[in-house]
N, C-alpha and C positions, 0 to 999 in steps of 0.2 A: 273861599279865596284861593286863587292859584298858588301853588307852592313851587319854589325853585330849588333845585339841588345841583351840585357840581359833580361831574364825573371826569376823572383824569386817567388817560392812558400814558403812564410815565415811560413805558417802553413797549417794544414789540418783540421781545426776545423769544417768546414761545412760537413765533412764526404763524404759519397758516394752520388753523385748527379744523378738525372734522365738523361738518355741519350738524352732526348729531349732538354736539356740545352747545348748541344754541341756547338751551335752557339751563345750562350748568353754571349759573352765576355764583355758585358756591365754590367753584374750582378756581384756584389761584391763577391758572393759565388763562382763564377767560378774559381777564383784564390786562394780560400781557401778550395776547395773541390777536389773530385777525381772522375774519371769515375768508378773505382772499389775501394772499401775500405772494404775488407773482412778479418775477424779474427784479427782486430786491436782494441786497447783500446785507445780512444781519451783522450789525456791529457789536463788538464786545460791550460797549457802553449801553446797549439797549435800543439804539435807534436803528434806522434802516437807510441804506444808500442804494441808488440806482445800480443794478448789477454791472459788473465789468462787461464791456463790449468785446467782440472778437475782432482780431485782425487777420486778414487773408495772408497765408504764408505760401501755399502751394496748391496747384491743381493736381489731383491724383488720377491715375490711369483707369481706375475702376472702383467698384464697391470694395471697401477696405476696412481693416481694423488696425488701430495703433496701440503699441505697447512700448514701455520705456526701456532704455538701456542706460545705465549709469556706471561708467567706468571709473570716474573720479569726480570730485567736486567741480573740477574745471572742464571735464569732458563728458558730455551726455549726448544721447542720440535718441531718435525715435525710429522704431521699426514699424514700417507700414506694410502690412500683409494684405495682399489681394490674391486672386485666384492663381495658384502656382507661381507666385511672384513675391519678391521682397524688394522694397526700396528703403533706403536709410537716409534720414534727414537729421541735420543738426538742430539745436534748440531755437535757431532763427528761422527754421523752415527751409533751409537750403539743402538740396539733395547732395549728399556726399558719396553715395554709392547707389547706383540705380540699376533696375531691371535685372536683378539676380533671380534666375529661374532654376538653376541646378539644385536638385534634391528638395525643392519646395513642393512637398507632396500634399499640401492642404488645398481644399477647394473653397469656393465662396461660401457654400453651405456650412462648412466646418469652422469658419473664422472665429466664431464666438464659443466654440467648443474647446478651443485650445487653452491649455494651462501652461504656465511657464515658471521657471525659477532661474535665477542668475547666480553664478559664482565666478568672481573675477572677470575675465574677459570673455566668458561664454554664457549664453542663455540656452537652456534646454526647453524644448517645446514638446508637449505630450498631447495625444489624442487617441482615444481608445480604438480607432479604426485605422490608424496610420503608424508606421514606425517612428520611434523617437528621433527628434531632430535636434541638432546642436548648431547654433549660430555663433561663430567665433570672430572676434575682432583681431584682424591681422595688423592693422594700423588705424590711425584716426580716420582714414578715408577708405578703408578696405575691409570688407567682411566676407566670410565664406560660410556657406550652408553645407552641412554634411549629415549623413545618417549616423546616429549614435550606434556604436558597436561595443558589445561586452568584450572584455579583455580575453585574449587567447594565450594559453600557456605554451610558449615555444619549446619548453623542455619535454612536453608530452605530445608527440606527433607520430602518426602512422600514415604513410603514403599521402602526405599533404593534408590529412585531417587532424586538426589541432583540438586539444581539450579546451573547452570554453569555460569562462567563469561567469556564465549567465545563470540566473535563478531558474530552478526547476520546480514542477508541481504535478501532483497526481490528479488529473482531471477525471479519469475513468473510475468506475466503481471499484472498490477494494478487491472484489472477486475477479476482476479482469486481469489475466496474467499474460506474459509473453514467454515464448520458448525460442532459444537460439540454436542455430545449426552447429555452432561452435562457440566456446567461451573464450578462445584464444584471440589475441590481437590479430588483425588482418582485414583484408577487403573481401567483398562478396559474401558476407555472412547473411544468412536468412533469419529474419525475426518474424515469428508467427504469433498473432494475438488470438486470444480465446473468444473474442467478439469482434464485430465490425468496428474497427477503430480508424484505419488508415485511409488517407486520400492522397492524391498526387501532390497536394500542397505541402506535405511533410518532407518532400525531397529537399535536401540542403539544410534541414534542421537537425536537432540533436534530441536523443532520448538518453536517459540514465537508468541502468539496470544494476541493482544492488550497489549503487554508488559509482559504477563504471560507465563511462560515456561512449555512445555509439553515434556516428554521423550517418544519417540516412542518405543513401545514394540512388535508390531506385524504388519504384512502386510496382507491385504485381497485382494486388487485389486489396479489398477492404480488410483482409486479415493478414496479408503477407507483404513484407517489404524487405529490401536488402540494405546493408550498410557496412561501414568500416568500424570495427571495434578498436577503439583507441586505447582503452585500458582493459586488460584481461578481467573477465567477470569471475570473481572468486567463487561464487555459488554454482558454477557449472552452467550447463545449458538450460536448466530449469525444468518445469515452468517457474517463473518468477512473478510474485504478486507485488514485490517491492520494485516498482519501476515508475519513472516520471518522464514527462516531456518538458520542453522549454515553457516557462511561465508566459513569456511574451513572444508571439510569433504571428505570421500571417494567418495561421490556422486558428489561433486562440485570441487574437486581438492584442492590443497594447495598453499600457497604463494611461489613465487620464489625469492622475494626480502626481505631482512632483514637488520636492522640497529639499533643501539642504538643512541639516540639523545635526548638531553634536558631531561635526566633522564627518558626517556620512551623507551620501546621496540616497534619498528615499523615493521609491516608486510605489504606487498603489492604484487600486481601482481598475484592474484589467477588465477587458470586455467580458471574458468568460470566467474570471476569478475576481469578482467585484469586492470581496472582503479581504483580500490578501495584501499584506504590506511587506515590502522587501527593502533592505537597507544594505548599502555597500560596506565593504571593509573600511575601517577607519582610515581616512586619507586616501583610499583607493576607489575613486568614483566610477571606475569601470569594472571593478572586481566584486562580483556578488557570490563568490564561492563560500559556502557556509562551513567548509572544512570540518573540524571536529567540535565546533561550537566554542572556540576560545573567545575571550572577551573582545578581541579586536577583529574577529572574523564577521562575515556577513550575517544578516538576519533575514529569516523567511518565516513569517507567522501570519495567522488569520485572525480576524476579529470574530470572536464567538459570542453569540447572543441568541435571543429567542426568535430572531428573524434575520434574513439576509440583509446586510448593510452594504449598499453600494457606496464605496468611498469615492467622493467627488473632489475633495480638496485636502491638501496637507498644508499646514502653516507652522513655521518655526517661530516660537515666541519664548515665553518663560518655560513652556513645555512644548513638545510636539503635539499640535492640535489636529484632530482628525474630524472632518465634516463629512457626514454621509447623508443619504436620502432619508434616513430614519432616525437620526440622532447625532449627538455631538460627543466625541470621546477625547481623551488625552492620554499621553504616556507619562506616568509619574516619574519624577526625576529630581534628585537633590543637587545642590550646587557642586558638591564634591563627588557625585556619582554619575558615571557615564552610562548610557544605554548599552546593554550587552545582550547577546542571545539568551543568557540565563535570567536576566532581570526584566526584560521588556514585558510590559503588560498594557492592556487597553482598558481604561475605566470609562464607562458610559456615564455622562453627566446630565444631559438634557435630551428630551425626546422630539425636538421640533423638525429636524431635517433641514437640509440646505439645497437651494437650487444650484444651477451650474455657473453662476457668476462668482468670481474669485472673492473670498473674504479678504478683508484688509485690516491691518492693525490701526487703531484710532483711539486717541485719548485714553490710553491705559487699558484698552480692551481690544477684542477682535469683533468686528461687525460683519454680519452676514445676512443674506436674504433667506427667509424661510422657504421651505419646499414649495409651498403654494404660491410664492411670489407676492404675497399680500402684506407682509410685514418685515421690518428690519429689526434684528435682534443683536444685542451685544453679548459676547461670550467673555466673561470677566472672572478672574480668579479671586476668591475670598480667602484671605489669610486666616480669618477667624474660623471658617468652616473647612479650610484646607480642601476646597473643591471649587469647581467652576459653576457659575450661574449663567443663565441665558434670559436676559430681560428684554422685553419689547421696548424699543426706543421710538417707535412710530405709532403707538397706540392712540395718541391724541391727534394724529395727523395721517391716519392710514389712507386717506383719499389721495395722497400724493405719491403712493407707491403702487406700481403695477408691473410685476415681473421684471425687475431690473436685469439687464444682460451684462452690464459692466459696473464695477465699483472702483473708485479710486479715492484717495485722500490727499490733502495738501495743507501743510502748515503755512502760516503767513510769513511776512517779512517784517522789517523794522517799521515800515509805514502801515502795514496791515497785519497785526499780530494774530488775527483770528485764525482758527483752524476749522476746516470743513471736510465733510465726506460727501462724495458725489455719486449718485445712483442714476444710471442711464436707463430709463424705462423702455420697455418694449411692448407692453400690452396695448391693445387696440385703443383704449381711451386716452392713454398718456404716451403713446408711442413717440419716441424722439424727444421727449421732454426730460429734463434733469431735475431730480429731487435732491435738494441740497440740505444737508444737516449741519447745524452749527452747535457745538457743545463746549462747555467749560465745566468739567465734572466737579471740580472743587467748589465752584460757585453755584452748582445745581442749576445751570442754565442749559437749556436744550430747545432748539426750534428748527422748523422746516420751512423751506420756501420751494417754489417751482420756477424753473427757468425754461423759457421757450424762445424761439426765434420767429422770424416772420412767417406769416400764414403759408401753409403747405410745405414749408421746409422743416427738416428734422435734424437734430443732433443724432449722429449714427454711431460714433465710437468716441471714447473718452479716456484720457490718461493724464498723469501729472509727472513732471520732471522738475525737481528742485522747487523753485517758487512759481512755476508756470503751469497752467492748466491748458491742455490741448484737446481739441475736438476734431473729428471728421464730420463734416456737415453735408447732408444730402440736400442739395439745392435744386429746385425746379426752375429751369430757365427756359426762355422761348424755344430754344432748339432741343430741349430735353433735359435730362438729369445729369448733374455734375456732382462729383464728390470732391470736396475741398478740405484741405488741412488748414485749420484756423487756430489761433492762440488767443485766449482771454487776456486782455491787456491789463497791466498794472497801472496804466496811465488813465486817471479819472477823466481827462479831457477827451478821450476817445469814447464816443457815445453811440456809434452805429456799428452793427454787426457786419462781419466780412469786410471790414473797412480797408480802404486803400487811399493813397493820396493821388490827386490828379496832377497832371502837368499842364501848364499853359500851352494852348495850341499855338504853334510857331508860324503858321501861315506860310510855310515853305522854308527856304534858307536865306533869309534877307541879309544883304550886305550893302555897305555904302558904295554908291556908284560915282566914282570920280573923286579925286582928292581936292584939297583946298576949298572945301565948302565952308561957308560961314553964315552967320545970321540966323534967322528963325525958319529957314527952309532947308530941307534935307532931301536929296535924291537917293532913293533906295531901290535896289534891284533884287530879283530872286523871290519876290512875293507871289505866291500862288493863289492866295485868298485875300481880297481887299481888306485892309485894316479898317477899324471903326474909330470914329471920333470918341475921345476920352480914353482910348486905350493908351497904354504907356510903354516905353521901351528904354533900354540902355544901349550904349555903343561900346563894343570891345571890352565888356566887363567893367566899364567905368561906373562909379557910384551915382553919377548924375542921372536922374530920371526925367524923361521928357514926356509931356502929354500931347497927344495928337489933337490939333484944332481943326484941321481940314485935310482932305485926301484928294489928289488928282492923279488919274491913271494916264501916264505919258506914253507908255509903250507896253509890249507884252512883259508881264511880270515886273514892270517898272512903275514906280509911283513917286510923285512929289508930295512930301509930307510937310504941312505947316505945323510948327512947333509952338508950345506955349512960351518959350523963351529962346534966346539965342544960344547957339552951340557954345559949350564951354571952351572947346578947342577945335581946331580944324581936324576932322577925323581922317585917318589914312584910307586910301582906296582899298575896297574889299574888307574893311573892318566889319566884324560880325555885329549884326543888330539883333538884340535879344528882346523879344516882347515879354515884358514882365508883368503885365496886367491886362487881362482881356476877358471878354464875356464867354469865350469858347474855351473849354477845357477838355483834354483827352483823359478818358478813364481806362482802367484796366480791362483788358479784353474778356476777362471772365464773366463780366456782367451781360455782354451781348446786346445787340441792337433790339430796341423796343422794351428792354428791361427798364424798370423804374427804380431809381435810387434816391436816397436823401443826401443832400449836400450840407455840410456843416463847416463853419469857419469860426474858431474861437468860441465865444459865447453866442454866436449867431447861427440860427437855423435858417439856411438860405432857401429851403423849400425842397419839393419833390420834382425830379426831372426825369425825362425819358431819354434814353441813350439813342443816338442816331446811328445810321449805317456805317459811319466812320469812327465809331467808338468815342463820340464826343457828346458833351452836354453844353447847352448854352444857358448861362445864368441870367436871370432877370436883373440882378444887381451885381456889379463887378466886385470881387473880393480884393483883399490886399495882395501885394505882389508875390504871392506864393500860391502853390496849389491849395485846393480845398480837399477836405476829407469826405469821401462818399461811401455809402454802404446801405444797410437795411435797418430801418427803425424797429424797435420793439417797445412795447408799452408796459411800464411798471404800474401795477394796480395794488393798492392797499385799501381794503375795506374792513372796517371795524366789525367786531361782533355786535349783535344788536345792543344798542345803548340801554343799559339797565342800571339800577341802583338799589341797594338795600336801604330802606328807610325804617322808621320805627314800627310801621305796620307790615313790614315785609318788603319783598322786591316789587319793582314796578311792572313786572312781567304781565303782559296782557292789557295794561292800561294805555289809553291814548296819551301821547305826550309829544311835546314840541321841543326841538332843539333851538333855543333862543339864540344861542351864541356858540361859536366854535372857534377855538384859538389853536392854530397850528404853529409849532416851533420847527423852523427849517434852517438849514445851513447850506449856503451855496446853491440856492434853488432858482430855476428859471422855468417859466411856462408851466407852473404847477396849477392843477385844477382840483377843486373840491366839489362834491355833490352829495346831498343827503338823499336818502331813499324815500323821503316824503313825497306824497302825491303832488305833482306839479313843481317840484323843486328844480331850480335852475343850476347849471354848472357855473361855478365862480372861478375866475382866473386870477391868480395872484399876480403874475407878470407874464406878458406874452412877448415872445421874441420875434421880432421882424427886422432882420438885418437890413440896414440901409448903408449906402456908400459912405465910407469914412466913419462909421459909427460902430460902437460895440456896447453891449449891455453889461451892467454890473449885476452879479448874482445877488439875490435877496438872502439875507440872514436875519434871524430873529423871530419874534412872535407876530403872527398875522391873524387879525380878528375878522370873523365873518358872521353875518346874521342869516338865519334860515327861516323860511316860511313853510307852513304845512304841518300836518300831524301824521303820526303813524303809531301803530301798536308795536312795531318792531323796527324802530329807526336805526339806520346805519349811516356812516359817512364814508365815502369813497374818495381817496386821494389818488390821482393819476397824473400822467404827464404825456401830452400828445407829441411834443417835439423832442428830438434826441439831444437832450441837454443835461448837464449835471444836476443832481438833486440828493439831498439828505433830509430825512424827516426824523426829528429827535423826540417828538412827543405831541400829544393832542389833548386838549381840555374842552369840555362842553358844559354849558348851562342848560339844564333840562327843566321844563315847566310842565306841571301836571296838576289836576284837580278833578273833583267829582263833576263839576260843571263842564269840564272839557269832555268827559265821557258822554254827556248828553249832546253836547255840540258835535262830537265825533259821529254820533249816530245819525243826526240830521245831515251832516256833511257827506257821509257815505251814501245816504239815501239820494240826495240831490245829485251827487257826482255820478252815481251809477245810472240815474235817470237820463 
């Protein structure tokens, strides 16, 4: 006899799981995850909701990257960096300072190599091939870009050459020495190296010999230069093995890592000194003079290990965390002990290495992408072991990760308390898709989803500011590629990407022609496009709405309009007529002619429309007296893991079975479809939205039951939504039928089906 069992998916908190887990019915995540979980937002309660849609905020001049600037809780901004250019937008997407080009030394190819750190009103940008940049807020609408410069000592100067408080480093072999023509202060001194060291690029930079600084003023050969001795060299003319050059320069490259920690500014990961870490004097963010090694003076040290460690990121947390290409370190520090030149040390914790995407703090840990770009790890401190651990948080969902180029995180708000980390993929298979991680550490909840946008378009850059998530989207339009700044909406009613509101097409500048008109006929002038029957309008902002019953063209741009009712009052001559309901709507010009958009009004999906040459769409059904929302649809897909069940004889794995019944628990759902993976299974629609004039649909809430036909050895159920409308899925239950007789039937069914 056939047996029936019940299988329940009470939640989907584990998100999308790796296909390699298809047989792991012993794993807890199996019945809390999904084979596909795309374009969903994981809820703390365990259900899923259609992901937030994006709103168009601004069209950008070129390929760009966005980073946040947070001056205060009430004043935030977005820095949009493009090729040798900076544009600043507020959190509403309005440009507040545009086309800044001075000192913007980055190129398009370097955009995602930039690291940054903010202190107060200034952000520092670092890149190993370019000088350090600082962007300073002058006012709420004014920002300036300048080159970072190490402090000069105005008390020590010779002929315009100042002593600098820059960090120094010995790049050459310890055996390479320099000899001076004179050890006394003054200009025109000759410095001769014992090996080929110098190039013309050294002119204008500094060296330090036995602790005394010399500014290079001329180049003679690879072994000979001239300079100004700013401080007399106590050791005489030499030769001197104790000499150093500037750690960061056009000759040796610049730091790629930057952070503020323990009231010091840290730089690290120079192009030619990848393992060196320097820190400013306490409170002196431009002074890197190591002096005599006092506790408040600058720090200049290298990470020593069995291999060269290229420092890629610094992050200030409980400790100063250091991420390299070969492992993860930290600087030990107690609450009552500051980092000093005498106490600083680097402890290697884990051996995984980090790629070039900035790590971010999240849920009590720091999350980063492994060097190979294939996994996401959390770097978390263990009080018990007094050390950091690096655990993979993507091991069950590694297929959603492909070399992320940007990371960001965002905590929720009162309406959505969830917290998420976002990873913008760049690898070929997932390029432009966002891997989204949801975690509640205390509840041992962790799950992944994938977000994408319409076909051929890609998310290009991502960041968060306060409660908002922003993206730069690369959109392929009829005329070519555009880069758009978009904001993920916190409004669940917005369901299309890159959404904007249309305006009702006004058919010119209609006004009342002639005063003292009355009755149910109105003469209107200034109409360039003939109005249509059933279109509606108001006069001079009056609340009364009139419906057009008939239209007669009496002269150029002049029409006699038959109304559905008599005029409420005699309108004044030239009173403005506002068409408030019409079939033709004007859309934002970013979409371009021949572009296809979805139109949505309330709970109604009005359909797909092609934009004409005048940036208009003509709706098949007239909406209510306001504009409609247009944009691009995206499809949420939730496919269960293969439906399996442990019974007294073991799991059903491999046995043919039928899903007799499926019960979906939804909240606020419209146009929801379900489909089983069974052969010949049909798509079942819970409720289809088809907006008609004057109507609106009520969203479905509660448990909906469906019966399925067909058999499978590995059945799944797919829940999706074709129309851009709200949807929450809270759970899923199934009744599964199986028996030995079904196995025999399955064999014959397969044989006949394949014949």
